[in-house]
C-alpha positions in Angstrom: 0.0 0.0 0.0 2.9 2.4 0.8 4.4 1.7 -2.6 1.1 2.6 -4.2 0.7 5.9 -2.3 4.4 6.7 -3.1 3.8 6.1 -6.8 0.7 8.3 -6.7 2.5 11.1 -4.9 5.4 11.0 -7.4 3.0 11.1 -10.3 1.1 14.1 -8.9 4.3 15.9 -8.2 5.3 15.7 -11.8 4.4 18.4 -14.4 0.7 18.7 -15.2 1.6 18.9 -18.9 2.2 15.7 -20.8 4.6 16.3 -23.7 3.0 14.0 -26.2 -0.1 12.2 -24.8 -2.6 15.0 -24.8 -5.9 15.2 -22.9 -7.8 11.9 -22.7 -11.1 11.7 -24.6 -13.4 12.1 -21.6 -17.0 13.2 -22.0 -18.2 15.0 -20.0 -14.9 16.8 -19.5 -13.7 16.7 -15.8 -13.7 19.8 -13.7 -9.9 19.4 -13.1 -7.4 17.2 -15.0 -3.7 17.3 -14.9 -1.4 14.9 -16.7 1.8 13.5 -15.2 4.8 11.5 -16.3 4.6 7.8 -16.5 1.8 5.3 -16.9 0.0 2.4 -15.2 0.5 -0.8 -17.2 -2.5 -3.2 -17.2 -1.9 -6.9 -16.4 -3.7 -9.6 -18.3 -6.2 -9.5 -15.5 -5.9 -6.4 -13.3 -7.2 -6.6 -9.6 -10.1 -4.3 -8.8 -10.4 -3.7 -5.0 -13.5 -2.4 -3.2 -14.2 -1.9 0.5 -15.7 -4.8 2.4 -19.5 -4.8 2.6 -19.8 -1.7 0.5 -22.8 -2.1 -1.8 -22.4 1.2 -3.5 -18.7 0.5 -4.3 -19.7 -3.0 -5.6 -22.4 -1.5 -7.9 -19.9 1.0 -9.3 -17.3 -1.8 -9.8 -19.7 -4.2 -11.4 -21.0 -1.5 -13.8 -17.4 -0.7 -14.7 -16.7 -4.3 -15.4 -19.9 -4.9 -17.4 -19.2 -2.0 -19.7 -15.6 -3.1 -20.3 -16.9 -6.6 -21.1 -19.4 -5.3 -23.6 -16.8 -3.2 -25.4 -14.0 -5.9 -25.1 -12.0 -3.8 -22.8 -9.4 -4.9 -20.2 -10.3 -7.7 -17.9 -10.6 -6.9 -14.1 -10.8 -9.3 -11.1 -13.1 -7.9 -8.4 -12.3 -8.5 -4.7 -12.9 -6.9 -1.4 -10.0 -5.5 0.6 -7.6 -2.7 1.0 -5.8 -1.3 -2.0 -2.7 -3.2 -3.1 0.1 -2.3 -5.6 -0.8 -3.0 -9.2 -4.5 -2.7 -8.5 -7.4 -0.4 -9.2 -9.0 0.6 -5.9 -12.4 2.2 -5.1 -12.1 4.0 -1.8 -15.0 5.5 0.2 -13.8 8.5 2.3 -16.5 10.7 3.9 -13.9 13.0 5.2 -12.3 13.8 1.9 -14.2 17.1 1.5 -15.8 16.1 -1.7 -19.0 17.6 -3.1 -22.1 15.4 -3.6 -21.4 13.1 -6.5 -17.7 14.3 -6.6 -14.6 12.1 -6.8 -10.9 12.1 -7.3 -9.1 9.7 -9.6 -5.4 9.2 -9.5 -3.3 7.1 -11.9 0.2 6.4 -10.9 2.8 3.8 -12.0 1.7 1.5 -9.2 -2.0 1.6 -9.5 -5.3 3.6 -9.9 -7.2 5.0 -7.0 -10.8 6.4 -7.0 -12.0 8.2 -3.9 -15.6 9.1 -3.4 -17.6 10.2 -0.4 -20.9 8.8 -1.6 -22.2 6.1 -4.0 -22.7 8.6 -6.8 -19.1 9.8 -6.5 -17.7 6.2 -6.7 -19.9 5.5 -9.7 -18.9 8.7 -11.5 -15.2 7.9 -10.9 -15.8 4.4 -12.2 -17.4 5.9 -15.4 -14.4 8.1 -16.0 -12.1 5.2 -15.4 -14.1 3.2 -17.9 -13.4 5.8 -20.6 -9.7 5.8 -19.7 -9.4 2.1 -19.8 -11.4 1.8 -23.0 -9.1 4.3 -24.7 -6.1 2.5 -23.3 -7.3 -0.8 -24.8 -5.2 -3.6 -23.3 -2.1 -1.6 -22.7 -1.5 1.3 -20.3 -3.2 4.3 -18.8 -1.3 7.6 -18.6 -0.5 9.0 -15.2 -2.9 11.8 -14.2 -5.0 13.4 -11.5 -8.7 14.2 -11.8 -10.7 16.2 -9.2 -14.3 16.3 -10.4 -17.8 17.0 -9.3 -21.1 17.9 -11.1 -22.1 21.4 -11.9 -25.8 20.7 -11.4 -27.7 18.2 -9.2 -30.4 17.5 -11.8 -28.9 16.1 -15.0 -31.8 14.5 -16.8 -33.4 12.9 -19.8 -37.2 12.6 -20.3 -38.4 9.5 -22.1 -41.9 9.4 -23.5 -43.2 5.8 -23.4 -46.8 6.7 -24.1 -46.8 7.8 -27.8 -44.5 4.9 -28.6 -43.5 2.3 -26.0 -40.1 0.8 -25.5 -39.2 -2.6 -24.2 -37.6 -3.0 -20.7 -34.3 -4.2 -22.4 -34.3 -1.0 -24.5 -34.9 1.1 -21.4 -32.1 -0.7 -19.6 -29.7 0.1 -22.5 -30.7 3.7 -22.3 -30.1 3.8 -18.6 -26.6 2.4 -19.1 -25.9 5.1 -21.5 -27.2 7.8 -19.1 -24.9 6.5 -16.4 -22.0 6.6 -18.9 -22.9 10.3 -19.5 -23.1 10.9 -15.7 -26.8 11.8 -15.9 -28.8 11.1 -12.8 -32.5 11.5 -13.5 -34.7 9.5 -15.9 -38.0 11.4 -16.2 -40.4 8.7 -17.4 -43.6 9.9 -19.1 -46.1 7.2 -18.5 -49.6 8.5 -19.0 -51.2 10.7 -21.7 -54.0 10.9 -24.2 -52.6 8.1 -26.4 -52.0 5.5 -23.7 -51.7 4.5 -20.0 -48.5 2.6 -19.5 -48.3 1.8 -15.8 -50.1 -1.1 -14.1 -52.4 0.1 -11.3 -53.8 -3.0 -9.6 -56.8 -1.2 -8.0 -57.9 0.1 -11.3 -57.3 -2.6 -13.9 -59.2 -0.9 -16.7 -56.4 1.7 -17.0 -54.2 -1.0 -18.7 -57.0 -3.3 -20.1 -58.5 -0.4 -22.0 -56.3 2.7 -21.6 -53.0 1.0 -22.7 -54.3 0.3 -26.3 -55.3 2.4 -29.3 -56.5 1.7 -32.8 -54.2 3.6 -35.2 -55.3 5.4 -38.3 -55.3 2.9 -41.2 -55.0 0.0 -38.7 -53.6 -3.0 -40.4 -52.5 -1.3 -43.6 -49.0 -0.6 -45.0 -47.2 -1.7 -41.8 -49.5 0.1 -39.4 -50.5 -2.3 -36.6 -54.1 -3.2 -36.1 -53.8 -2.4 -32.4 -51.0 -0.4 -30.7 -50.0 -0.3 -27.1 -48.8 -2.2 -24.0 -47.9 -1.3 -20.5 -45.3 -2.0 -17.8 -46.2 -4.4 -15.0 -45.4 -3.4 -11.4 -42.8 -6.2 -11.3 -41.1 -4.8 -14.5 -41.2 -1.2 -13.1 -39.6 -2.3 -9.8 -36.8 -4.1 -11.7 -36.1 -1.0 -13.8 -36.1 1.3 -10.8 -33.6 -1.0 -9.1 -31.5 -1.3 -12.2 -31.4 2.5 -12.6 -30.6 3.0 -8.8 -27.6 0.7 -9.1 -26.3 3.1 -11.8 -26.9 6.2 -9.8 -30.1 7.2 -11.6 -33.4 8.1 -10.1 -36.5 7.4 -12.1 -39.1 10.1 -11.7 -42.5 9.1 -13.0 -44.9 11.4 -14.7 -48.7 11.0 -14.6 -50.2 13.9 -16.6 -53.2 15.8 -15.2 -55.6 17.6 -15.3 -55.3 17.5 -19.1 -53.8 14.8 -21.3 -56.3 12.5 -19.6 -58.0 10.8 -22.5 -56.6 7.3 -21.9 -57.6 7.4 -18.2 -61.1 8.7 -19.0 -61.5 6.1 -21.8 -60.9 3.5 -19.0 -63.1 5.1 -16.4 -65.6 7.6 -17.9 -66.9 8.6 -14.4 -63.7 10.4 -13.8 -64.0 12.6 -16.9 -66.0 15.8 -17.0 -68.8 14.6 -19.2 -69.1 11.0 -17.9 -69.3 9.7 -21.5 -67.4 6.7 -22.9 -64.6 7.8 -25.2 -61.8 6.1 -27.1 -58.1 6.3 -26.3 -56.8 9.0 -28.6 -54.9 8.4 -31.8 -54.2 12.1 -32.3 -50.9 13.8 -31.5 -51.0 17.4 -30.2 -53.4 18.9 -27.7 -56.5 16.9 -26.8 -59.2 18.6 -24.8 -60.2 15.8 -22.4 -59.9 16.8 -18.7 -60.3 15.0 -15.4 -63.2 16.0 -13.3 -62.6 17.9 -10.1 -65.1 16.2 -7.8 -64.1 14.2 -4.7 -64.5 10.7 -6.3 -62.0 11.7 -9.1 -59.6 13.2 -6.6 -59.8 10.0 -4.5 -59.2 8.0 -7.7 -56.0 10.0 -8.4 -54.8 9.7 -4.8 -55.2 6.0 -4.9 -53.3 5.8 -8.2 -50.5 7.9 -6.5 -50.5 5.4 -3.6 -49.4 2.7 -5.9 -47.1 4.9 -7.9 -45.3 5.8 -4.6 -44.8 2.2 -3.8 -43.1 1.6 -7.1 -40.9 4.7 -7.3 -38.9 5.8 -4.3 -38.1 9.1 -6.0 -38.6 12.1 -3.8 -40.2 13.8 -6.8 -43.4 12.8 -8.6 -44.3 14.7 -11.8 -48.0 15.5 -12.2 -47.8 17.3 -15.6 -50.1 20.3 -15.6 -49.4 21.3 -19.2 -51.7 22.0 -22.1 -54.9 21.6 -20.1 -57.5 23.3 -22.4 -60.3 24.4 -20.1 -63.2 24.0 -22.5 -64.8 21.1 -20.7 -64.6 22.8 -17.3 -66.1 26.0 -18.7 -69.0 24.1 -20.2 -69.8 22.0 -17.2 -72.4 23.3 -14.7 -71.0 20.9 -12.1 -67.5 22.1 -12.4 -68.6 25.7 -12.4 -70.6 25.0 -9.2 -67.5 23.4 -7.7 -65.4 26.5 -8.5 -68.0 28.8 -6.9 -68.1 26.6 -3.7 -64.3 26.8 -3.5 -64.3 30.6 -4.0 -62.3 30.4 -7.2 -62.8 32.8 -10.0 -61.0 31.2 -13.0 -60.3 27.8 -14.4 -56.6 28.4 -14.0 -57.2 28.9 -10.3 -59.2 25.6 -10.3 -56.2 23.8 -11.9 -53.9 25.3 -9.3 -56.3 24.2 -6.5 -56.4 20.7 -7.9 -52.6 20.5 -8.3 -52.1 21.9 -4.8 -54.5 19.3 -3.4 -52.6 16.4 -5.0 -49.2 18.1 -4.1 -50.3 18.2 -0.5 -51.2 14.5 -0.7 -47.7 13.8 -2.0 -46.1 16.0 0.7 -48.0 14.1 3.5 -46.3 11.0 2.1 -42.8 12.5 2.1 -42.8 13.4 -1.6 -42.7 16.6 -3.7 -44.6 17.5 -6.8 -43.1 18.7 -10.1 -45.2 20.3 -12.8 -44.7 21.9 -16.2 -44.5 25.6 -16.1 -48.3 26.1 -16.8 -48.7 25.5 -13.0 -47.5 29.0 -12.6 -50.9 30.1 -13.9 -53.4 30.6 -11.1 -50.6 30.4 -8.5 -47.9 27.8 -7.9 -49.1 25.2 -5.4 -47.1 24.7 -2.2 -43.5 23.7 -2.5 -43.9 22.4 -6.1 -40.9 22.4 -8.4 -41.4 23.9 -11.8 -40.1 22.3 -15.0 -39.8 25.1 -17.6 -40.6 24.0 -21.1 -42.2 27.0 -22.8 -38.8 28.7 -23.2 -37.0 29.9 -20.1 -39.5 32.5 -18.9 -41.2 30.0 -16.6 -37.8 29.2 -14.9 -37.2 32.9 -14.3 -40.7 33.5 -12.8 -40.6 30.4 -10.7 -37.1 31.1 -9.3 -38.1 34.6 -8.4 -41.1 33.2 -6.5 -38.7 30.9 -4.6 -39.5 27.6 -6.3 -36.9 25.1 -7.5 -36.6 24.8 -11.2 -35.4 22.4 -13.9 -34.8 23.9 -17.4 -36.3 21.8 -20.2 -37.1 24.5 -22.8 -38.6 23.9 -26.2 -37.1 23.8 -28.8 -33.7 24.2 -27.2 -33.6 20.9 -25.3 -36.3 19.0 -27.2 -34.6 16.0 -28.8 -37.5 15.4 -31.1 -36.3 18.5 -33.1 -34.4 17.6 -36.2 -30.6 17.7 -36.0 -30.0 19.5 -39.3 -31.9 20.9 -42.3 -30.7 18.2 -44.6 -33.3 16.6 -46.7 -32.0 13.1 -45.7 -32.9 13.7 -42.0 -35.6 11.4 -40.5 -38.8 12.5 -38.8 -39.1 15.3 -36.3 -39.9 18.8 -35.5 -38.5 21.9 -37.3 -36.4 24.1 -36.7 -33.4 21.8 -36.1 -31.3 21.8 -33.0 -27.8 20.9 -33.9 -25.1 19.4 -31.8 -23.5 22.8 -31.5 -26.9 24.3 -30.4 -27.1 21.8 -27.5 -23.5 22.5 -26.5 -24.1 26.2 -26.4 -27.1 26.0 -24.1 -26.8 27.8 -20.8 -29.1 26.5 -18.1 -28.8 29.5 -15.8 -31.0 32.4 -17.0 -29.1 35.7 -17.0 -32.2 37.5 -15.5 -31.6 35.8 -12.1 -29.6 37.2 -9.2 -27.3 35.0 -7.1 -30.0 34.1 -4.5 -32.4 33.1 -7.3 -29.8 31.1 -9.2 -29.7 28.7 -6.2 -33.2 27.5 -7.3 -31.9 26.3 -10.6 -31.4 22.6 -9.9 -30.3 21.7 -13.5 -31.8 20.8 -16.8 -32.9 17.9 -18.9 -33.5 17.0 -22.5 -37.0 15.7 -23.5 -37.6 12.9 -25.9 -41.2 13.0 -27.1 -41.8 10.0 -29.2 -44.8 10.9 -31.5 -42.5 10.6 -34.5 -40.1 8.0 -33.1 -41.9 4.6 -33.4 -38.8 2.5 -32.6 -35.9 2.6 -30.2 -33.3 2.9 -33.0 -35.0 6.1 -33.9 -34.9 7.3 -30.3 -31.2 6.6 -30.1 -30.6 8.4 -33.4 -32.3 11.5 -32.0 -30.5 11.3 -28.6 -26.9 10.5 -29.5 -24.5 12.3 -29.8 -26.6 15.3 -28.6 -26.7 13.8 -25.2 -22.9 14.0 -25.1 -23.1 17.8 -25.5 -25.8 18.1 -22.9 -23.9 16.0 -20.4 -20.9 18.3 -20.7 -23.1 21.4 -20.3 -24.6 20.0 -17.1 -21.5 18.5 -15.5 -18.5 20.6 -16.5 -17.8 24.1 -15.2 -18.5 26.7 -17.9 -14.8 27.8 -17.8 -13.9 24.3 -19.0 -16.4 24.2 -21.9 -14.6 24.1 -25.2 -16.5 23.3 -28.4 -13.5 22.5 -30.5 -12.1 20.3 -27.7 -15.4 18.6 -27.4 -15.4 17.7 -31.1 -11.8 16.4 -30.8 -12.9 14.1 -27.9 -16.1 12.9 -29.6 -14.7 10.3 -32.1 -13.6 8.0 -29.3 -17.2 8.2 -27.9 -18.7 7.5 -31.3 -16.5 4.4 -31.5 -17.8 3.3 -28.1 -21.3 3.6 -29.6 -20.4 1.5 -32.6 -19.0 -1.3 -30.3 -22.1 -1.1 -28.0 -24.5 -1.3 -30.9 -25.9 2.2 -30.2 -27.4 4.0 -33.2 -26.2 7.6 -33.4 -26.7 10.5 -35.8 -23.9 11.7 -38.0 -25.7 15.0 -38.9 -23.0 17.2 -37.5 -20.4 15.6 -39.8 -22.4 14.6 -42.8 -21.0 16.1 -46.0 -23.3 18.4 -47.8 -22.9 18.0 -51.6 -24.1 20.9 -53.7 -23.6 22.3 -57.2 -24.4 25.6 -58.9 -27.6 24.5 -60.6 -28.0 27.7 -62.6 -24.5 27.3 -64.2 -25.2 23.6 -64.8 -28.5 24.4 -66.6 -26.8 27.0 -68.7 -23.9 25.0 -70.1 -23.5 21.7 -68.3 -20.4 22.8 -66.4 -20.7 23.9 -62.8 -18.9 24.1 -59.4 -19.1 21.4 -56.7 -19.1 22.5 -53.1 -18.7 20.3 -50.0 -19.2 21.3 -46.4 -20.5 20.0 -43.1 -22.4 21.4 -40.1 -19.7 21.3 -37.5 -16.7 22.1 -39.7 -14.9 19.2 -38.0 -12.9 16.5 -39.7 -11.4 16.1 -43.2 -13.8 15.6 -46.1 -12.4 13.3 -48.8 -14.2 12.7 -52.1 -14.2 10.6 -55.2 -15.9 11.2 -58.6 -15.1 7.8 -60.2 -17.6 5.6 -58.3 -15.1 4.3 -55.7 -15.5 4.7 -52.0 -13.4 7.5 -50.5 -10.5 6.3 -48.3 -7.8 8.1 -46.3 -5.8 8.4 -49.6 -8.6 10.0 -51.6 -8.4 13.8 -52.3 -9.2 16.1 -49.4 -11.7 18.8 -50.2 -10.2 22.2 -50.0 -12.1 24.5 -52.3 -15.0 24.3 -54.9 -14.3 22.1 -57.9 -15.1 22.5 -61.5 -17.2 19.6 -62.7 -19.4 18.5 -65.6 -22.7 16.6 -65.5 -23.6 13.8 -65.3 -21.8 13.4 -61.9 -21.8 11.1 -58.9 -20.1 12.4 -55.8 -19.1 10.2 -52.9 -17.8 12.1 -49.8 -16.6 10.9 -46.4 -15.7 12.9 -43.3 -12.7 11.4 -41.5 -11.8 12.3 -37.9 -8.2 13.2 -37.1 -7.6 9.6 -35.9 -8.8 8.2 -39.3 -12.2 6.9 -38.1 -15.2 7.6 -40.4 -17.6 10.1 -39.1 -20.1 10.3 -42.0 -20.6 9.2 -45.6 -22.8 10.6 -48.3 -23.4 9.9 -52.0 -25.2 12.2 -54.4 -25.7 12.0 -58.2 -26.5 14.9 -60.5 -28.1 14.4 -63.9 -29.6 16.9 -66.3 -33.2 16.0 -65.2 -32.2 16.7 -61.5 -31.7 20.3 -62.4 -35.4 20.6 -63.0 -36.6 18.7 -60.0 -37.1 19.3 -56.3 -37.5 17.0 -53.3 -40.6 17.9 -51.3 -38.6 18.2 -48.1 -36.7 21.1 -49.6 -39.7 23.2 -50.3 -40.5 26.2 -48.1 -43.6 27.3 -46.3 -46.0 29.7 -48.0 -46.1 33.1 -46.2 -47.9 33.0 -42.9 -47.5 30.3 -40.2 -43.9 29.1 -39.9 -44.8 25.6 -38.4 -43.0 22.7 -40.1 -43.0 19.0 -39.2 -41.4 16.0 -40.9 -43.4 12.9 -40.6 -43.6 9.3 -41.7 -46.5 8.0 -43.9 -48.3 6.3 -41.0 -47.9 7.3 -37.3 -47.2 3.8 -35.8 -45.4 2.1 -38.7 -41.7 1.5 -37.9 -40.3 2.4 -41.3 -38.1 5.6 -41.3 -38.4 6.2 -45.0 -39.9 7.9 -46.9 -40.5 11.1 -44.8 -42.6 14.1 -45.7 -42.6 17.7 -44.5 -46.0 19.3 -43.6 -47.4 22.5 -42.2 -50.6 21.7 -40.2 -51.8 25.3 -40.4 -51.3 26.0 -44.1 -51.4 23.2 -46.7 -49.2 25.2 -49.0 -45.6 25.0 -50.1 -43.3 27.0 -52.4 -40.7 25.9 -54.9 -38.5 29.1 -54.9 -37.0 30.2 -58.2 -38.3 27.2 -60.1 -36.5 26.9 -63.5 -39.6 27.4 -65.7 -37.9 28.6 -68.8 -39.4 26.4 -71.6 -41.4 24.3 -69.2 -44.9 23.1 -70.1 -45.6 20.4 -67.6 -45.0 19.5 -63.9 -45.0 16.0 -62.5 -46.0 16.0 -58.8 -45.5 12.9 -56.5 -47.8 13.1 -53.5 -48.6 11.2 -50.3 -51.9 11.1 -48.5 -51.3 11.1 -44.7 -53.6 10.6 -41.7 -54.8 13.9 -40.2 -54.2 12.7 -36.6 -53.4 16.0 -35.0 -55.4 17.6 -32.3 -55.0 21.4 -32.4 -57.5 22.5 -29.8 -57.8 26.3 -29.8 -55.0 26.6 -32.4 -57.4 25.1 -35.0 -58.6 28.7 -35.6 -55.1 29.3 -37.2 -55.6 26.8 -39.9 -55.9 28.3 -43.4 -59.0 26.8 -45.1 -59.4 26.8 -48.8 -62.9 25.7 -50.0 -62.8 22.8 -52.4 -64.5 22.8 -55.8 -64.5 19.1 -56.5 -65.4 16.0 -54.5 -62.0 15.5 -52.8 -60.3 18.8 -53.2 -57.6 20.1 -55.6 -54.0 21.0 -55.8 -53.7 24.5 -57.2 -50.4 25.6 -58.8 -49.7 29.4 -59.0 -46.9 31.4 -60.5 -44.8 34.0 -58.7 -46.9 34.1 -55.5 -49.7 32.4 -53.7 -52.0 35.1 -55.2 -50.4 34.9 -58.6 -51.7 33.5 -61.9 -53.0 29.9 -61.8 -51.0 27.6 -63.9 -53.0 24.5 -63.2 -55.8 23.1 -60.9 -55.5 19.3 -60.4 -58.4 17.5 -58.7 -57.3 15.1 -55.9 -58.4 11.4 -56.4 -60.8 9.5 -54.2 -58.9 8.3 -51.1 -60.9 5.1 -51.0 -59.8 3.9 -54.5 -56.2 5.2 -54.8 -53.0 4.2 -53.0 -51.5 6.5 -50.4 -48.7 7.5 -52.7 -49.8 8.7 -56.1 -48.8 11.3 -58.8 -50.5 14.1 -60.6 -49.5 15.8 -63.9 -50.0 19.4 -64.7 -49.9 20.8 -68.2 -49.7 24.6 -68.9 -48.7 27.1 -71.5 -45.0 27.3 -72.2 -43.3 29.4 -69.6 -40.4 31.8 -69.7 -37.7 32.6 -67.1 -37.4 31.6 -63.4 -40.4 32.0 -61.1 -41.6 30.9 -57.6 -44.2 28.1 -57.8 -46.9 28.2 -55.0 -48.6 24.8 -54.5 -51.7 24.8 -52.3 -54.3 22.3 -51.4 -58.0 23.1 -51.4 -59.5 20.5 -49.1 -61.7 20.2 -45.9 -59.8 20.7 -42.7 -60.9 17.4 -41.2 -59.9 15.3 -44.2 -56.5 13.7 -44.9 -53.3 15.6 -45.2 -51.3 15.8 -48.4 -47.5 16.1 -48.7 -45.1 16.4 -51.5 -42.6 13.8 -52.6 -40.6 14.7 -55.8 -41.6 17.5 -58.1 -40.2 17.4 -61.7 -40.5 19.9 -64.5 -40.2 18.8 -68.1 -36.6 19.6 -68.9 -36.1 21.7 -72.1 -35.0 19.7 -75.1 
């Protein structure tokens, strides 16, 4: 033991600058790291020592070993006992002066030592060591000293299992990745309009009825005839224990008083109208509310009783968002209840209801969380506010003395697309890139020092309306979660975007070996040409680029795959059509970050992908969707505007054109807009099923063609229309708008092709 300590002291006394090794690829970046001379050489099987009878240390050690085994890292032999030379040691020291979740990690020539004061600190140290050992392979770890602790106490990820459900194994894999990113809260969204996912034994209809929905176009084109499922209490307990062993608290969410359709479908007596309804198939804002009478409140309290037996979390999330008050306003019984309670508005009634349930939780030693709408009508009790409608709710709540977690839309909504590329999958627009997430600052500038203490941290939200499978969830989460983990863990002075990118390739390699799907959007080569020049004389310039500006892009024009010896892109190239470009982004270590292929032919110069069209003037809303909401295919995808069924092809090359071929898709209109439905632009139809109207120059310009839409009952979901018109001259915007009833199907554009001049 004395030799080990002497080796560590000698290592720490050495210079903090390592001449050649450079900083290890650790994400999140530690608060303090100094390199020393020397290294610790791994044995064929290296001893791993933990204190006797220390369950927290054992959990940390077993997690470290399990991750190394999955990624074929060094082999460790676990044993209890005091540290010995040549070993890795986890040491608990409550007198070390470490912050909650903090640790020190020292690598010397005689061993590695992790010191933590609590279970979280030992686990975080083990995660850092995993990355060091994984980078070292089977050889040696550089001598260094790390002193580290989290910036925020709440470092979270919200998973929506209602809109699309995940298997327990998939959730366990996500929990493992959360632990490897030093996150500590899994906010689990379990009830909503589209499903009830948690078994409540006293109320079995919640899962017999409420856990299942009948999708639009059930049983057609990959759409299931019935969609749903739920988690048994046994499964939930196992997941809670699994997460706890990895330092993660699962915080359940049961949404109320709105987002209640699945519950009311199960037990109509707890709804406002008392009528039997179906579990919703519509995304968006449904209008079903819980009742506010005593039987309904007792029902909710009894549900919470079982929830609290399953989740030891101090926090229970009760939603509170998007509760449209129409049903309460129309109900004589609810209005009488308001009057009896001395309440003037429905917002006050919601606050009263939330306070009632919050007090119930408090009597059981728990605290309520709610989305920032609970600020309306007065924040109940000691509730914590989760700010999602921007950061204003966080500012208001902190100034009122309430604890806050930042989760603003769209900044930390991982259902936002990651780039504007037309090959992205489904999601919300505008995009939130890897750089956007890294630049997020959780502490609002409007708060003073006392108010800042109420900022507990932040989390990303993964709403799964448009993520039907776990591979899609992973694609939307990684590597943006790496950026968020560094924001929430690392002190701001240590944030370094370029350094983060330099460390990321090692992490992406870990994903590859662990079988995790990740998005290459930040590194994907964009391949563009000057189409105007190509149309004029067939010769043009080729330009490559990528979102992050990181890595070396290498290309080929001869059909071969780019390799490290292929030409590196440095400036635009002179090229001639037809042309096929293959481009690959390489990291400095030679690993491949992204690949793309694009071909250009003469006909492509007169065509446009529907996802590259732009909105007509007015509502900026844009959403990229799959053909059917519950089918698991990720292609093709279509971009729609729910509020204005109109798109523009800017500067369309009409010179000489006399025809336009339009590929279309008919999509289910399963979007509940509530009061926002008044914003929908409605264009009266003139034929049985509506029309596509094509105008020149503007959406009030001359009509080039009016194309009747076919009967949905007799035509496939994907079809084409052809427009013929008088020969055109020059370049013009094309406005393409649908005349159709607002409650009918939605229409989206695939490929649009003009007849190329001969």
